[in-house]
C-alpha positions in Angstrom: 14.2 19.9 24.5 10.4 19.9 25.1 9.8 21.3 21.6 11.6 18.5 20.0 9.5 16.0 22.3 6.2 17.8 21.0 7.2 17.5 17.3 8.0 13.6 17.9 4.5 13.5 19.5 2.9 15.3 16.7 4.5 13.0 14.1 3.4 10.0 16.0 -0.3 11.5 16.2 -0.2 12.2 12.6 1.0 8.8 11.7 -1.8 7.3 14.0 -4.2 9.6 12.1 -3.0 8.4 8.6 -3.0 4.6 9.8 -6.5 4.9 10.9 -7.6 6.7 7.7 -5.8 4.3 5.5 -7.8 1.3 7.4 -11.2 3.2 6.9 -10.3 3.8 3.2 -9.6 0.3 2.7 -12.6 -0.8 4.3 -15.0 1.9 3.2 -13.3 3.9 0.2 -12.1 7.3 0.2 -15.7 8.8 0.5 -15.9 7.4 4.1 -17.1 10.0 6.6 -14.6 11.9 8.2 -16.1 11.3 11.5 -15.4 7.5 11.2 -11.9 8.4 10.5 -11.7 10.6 13.7 -13.4 7.8 15.7 -10.9 5.1 14.4 -8.0 7.6 15.1 -9.3 8.6 18.5 -9.3 12.3 17.6 -11.8 15.1 17.0 -12.7 16.0 13.6 -11.2 19.4 14.1 -7.8 17.8 14.7 -8.3 16.1 11.1 -9.2 19.3 9.3 -6.5 21.4 11.1 -3.9 18.7 9.5 -5.8 18.1 6.2 -8.1 20.8 5.3 -9.9 19.1 2.3 -10.5 15.3 1.8 -8.0 15.5 -1.3 -5.3 16.6 1.2 -6.2 13.6 3.5 -6.3 11.1 0.7 -2.9 12.2 -0.7 -1.4 12.2 2.7 -2.6 8.6 3.2 -1.2 7.8 -0.2 2.4 9.1 0.6 2.1 7.4 3.9 1.4 4.1 2.4 4.0 4.4 -0.3 6.8 5.3 2.5 5.5 2.3 4.6 5.7 -0.2 1.6 9.3 1.2 1.0 10.0 0.4 4.5 8.4 -2.9 4.7 10.6 -4.5 2.2 13.6 -5.0 3.9 12.0 -5.4 7.4 9.9 -8.4 5.8 12.9 -9.9 4.2 14.7 -9.9 7.8 11.8 -11.1 9.6 9.7 -13.5 7.3 10.3 -17.1 7.2 11.5 -17.2 3.6 11.9 -14.5 0.8 8.7 -15.9 -0.8 6.8 -15.4 2.4 8.2 -12.0 2.6 7.1 -11.5 -1.3 3.5 -12.5 -0.2 3.4 -10.3 2.7 4.5 -7.3 0.7 2.3 -7.9 -2.1 -0.8 -8.0 0.6 0.4 -4.6 1.8 0.7 -3.3 -1.7 -2.9 -4.5 -2.6 -4.3 -2.7 0.7 -2.4 0.4 -0.9 -4.3 -0.1 -4.3 -7.6 -0.5 -2.7 -7.1 2.9 -1.3 -5.6 4.3 -4.5 -8.7 3.7 -6.5 -10.4 6.6 -4.9 -7.6 8.8 -5.3 -8.3 10.1 -8.8 -11.7 11.3 -7.8 -10.3 12.9 -4.9 -7.7 14.7 -6.8 -9.8 15.6 -9.9 -8.8 19.4 -9.3 -5.2 18.8 -9.0 -4.1 16.7 -11.9 -0.4 17.6 -11.4 -0.4 16.6 -7.8 -1.9 13.2 -9.0 0.7 12.6 -11.5 3.4 13.6 -8.9 2.1 10.9 -6.5 1.9 8.4 -9.3 5.4 8.7 -10.0 6.3 8.0 -6.3 5.4 4.5 -7.3 8.6 4.2 -9.1 10.2 4.1 -5.7 8.7 0.7 -5.1 10.3 -1.0 -8.1 13.7 -1.4 -6.2 12.1 -2.4 -3.2 10.1 -5.5 -5.0 13.4 -6.1 -7.0 15.4 -6.8 -3.9 12.5 -9.2 -2.6 12.5 -11.0 -5.9 16.2 -11.3 -6.1 16.2 -12.8 -2.6 13.3 -15.2 -3.8 15.2 -16.1 -6.8 18.5 -16.6 -5.0 16.6 -19.0 -2.6 15.3 -20.9 -5.6 11.8 -20.1 -4.5 10.6 -18.5 -7.8 11.0 -19.7 -11.2 12.5 -17.1 -13.4 13.5 -13.6 -13.6 10.4 -11.7 -13.0 10.6 -7.9 -13.8 9.5 -6.0 -10.6 7.7 -3.3 -12.7 5.8 -6.0 -14.6 4.8 -7.7 -11.3 3.5 -4.3 -10.0 1.6 -3.7 -13.1 0.0 -7.2 -13.1 -0.9 -6.7 -9.4 -2.6 -3.3 -10.3 -4.3 -4.7 -13.2 -5.7 -7.6 -11.1 -6.8 -5.0 -8.5 -8.4 -2.7 -10.9 -11.2 -5.3 -11.4 -12.0 -5.4 -7.6 -14.0 -2.4 -7.7 -16.5 -3.5 -10.0 -19.7 -4.9 -8.6 -19.0 -8.6 -9.1 -19.5 -10.6 -6.0 -17.8 -13.7 -7.4 -14.2 -11.7 -8.1 -11.9 -11.8 -5.5 -8.7 -10.1 -6.5 -6.9 -11.5 -3.4 -7.5 -15.1 -4.8 -6.3 -14.1 -8.2 -3.2 -12.5 -6.8 -2.6 -15.6 -5.0 -2.8 -17.7 -8.1 -0.4 -15.1 -9.7 2.2 -15.6 -7.0 1.9 -19.3 -7.0 2.4 -19.2 -10.7 6.0 -17.7 -10.1 7.0 -20.4 -7.5 9.6 -22.9 -8.5 8.4 -26.5 -8.3 10.4 -29.0 -6.6 12.5 -31.2 -9.0 11.0 -34.7 -9.1 13.9 -37.1 -9.0 
């Protein structure tokens, strides 16, 4: 019994560490110092290296963790948001945070192209999650047409790809807001 408690505690600690690493990666990129991640997680650097011997190991773990969280977030947001469109906005915000982290992944995985391809394939698991949100928004009359979830994921990814460039006037979140607003149904004038 004590062993199972320890495993649950270890899982909670790893989740906290991955959440902290994700937050630091979003703010500072995947090249952020490990000591900053350790401080954010409230652990020693040795704990991070014990779980993730290389930066690539840590980045991959964060990537997987965020994909899993996005998958779980869809149904939770539909259940708790004020409307399906509000759930869509919240889910897209999480996806954008994920993409910010993902931009440094290619460099971190430079020596493991097969691992990068396998992780990229995991994104396919987000298509049905987004499809459910879009279906609910369509059923509620909140979006205008049948929007293919894969197409929307790609559009968001393309918009976010520009965010890494040194253009202080470009804000991907504003552009994504415009994209989502363009999907909304307009009230019928009567």
